N, C-alpha and C positions, 0 to 999 in steps of 0.2 A: 504494500500500500504506500502511496506517495506521501511525502511530508508536506505540510502546509508552511509556506514561507511567510512570516509576518513582516509587515512594513514597519521599519523602525528608524529609518533615516529620512532626514528632511533636506530638500534642496530648495534654495530660494533664488530668484532672479528678478531683476528690475527691468521692466519693459515699458514701452510707451503705451498710453491708452489706446492708440490706434491699432497697435499690434495685438493688444489684449482683446480688443473687439473683434479683430480678424480671426484670431485663434478661437475665440468663443463661437463665432459663426461656423467655423469648420467643425468644432466639437459638436455643436448642435446638429449639424448636418449628419454627423456620424452617430448621433444619439448617445454621446458620451459626455461626461463632465469635463470641464476645462482641464482639471488636473489629470484625469485619466487620459485625455487626448494628448496632452503634452508629454506625459510619461511614456505612453505607447509610441508616439512619434519619435521621441528621443531614443528609445530602445531600438526601434527598427533601424534608424539611421546609424546608431552605434554598431549594430550587428552587421550592416552592410559595410561599414568602414573596416571593421575588424576582419570580416571575411575577405575583403579585397586585400587587406594588409597581409593576410596569411598565404595568399597565392604566391606561387613561385615566380619570381621576377628575374629575368636574365638581362645582362647587358647585351649590346649588339654583338660584341666580340664573342660572348658566351653562346649566343644564338647561332652565330656562324660556326662555332666549334661543334655544336650539336648537329647542325645540318650536315657538316662535313663528315662527321662520324656516321651518320645515318646513310648518307649517299655513298661513302667509301669506307665501309667497315674494315678493320684490320683482320688479318687471318687469325683463326682460333689458335690459342696456344695449347700445349700438351695437356694441361689440367682440364681445360674446357673440352678437348677431344675425349679424354677419359670419362668425364662426366656424361657426355653424350652417349658413349658406348655403354656406360653403366645404366643410363636411363633406358636405352634400347633393350638391353639384356634383362632388365627388371620387368619388362612387359607391363608397364604402368598404363592403365587406361583411364581416360578422363571420365568423370562421373557426372 
């Protein structure tokens, strides 16, 4: 059974009356309280930022190296050849 997380932290922000009115209008359109709307919107934006930050990012030079390795792979060494023979001899079938 899942645990219930209690809300115990407070965040405050100063905004203009115009922005508050705009956010309230959006919250009303969603059928949410202003606080719930702001928290939900901030959480979604934070999740997007963190998700994008966790993506693997390569420099142009690294991208070129990856493309070169894919287009022109090196010959397999002895260890890789032995592993391939072991795999073939083991008669491993995909499930």
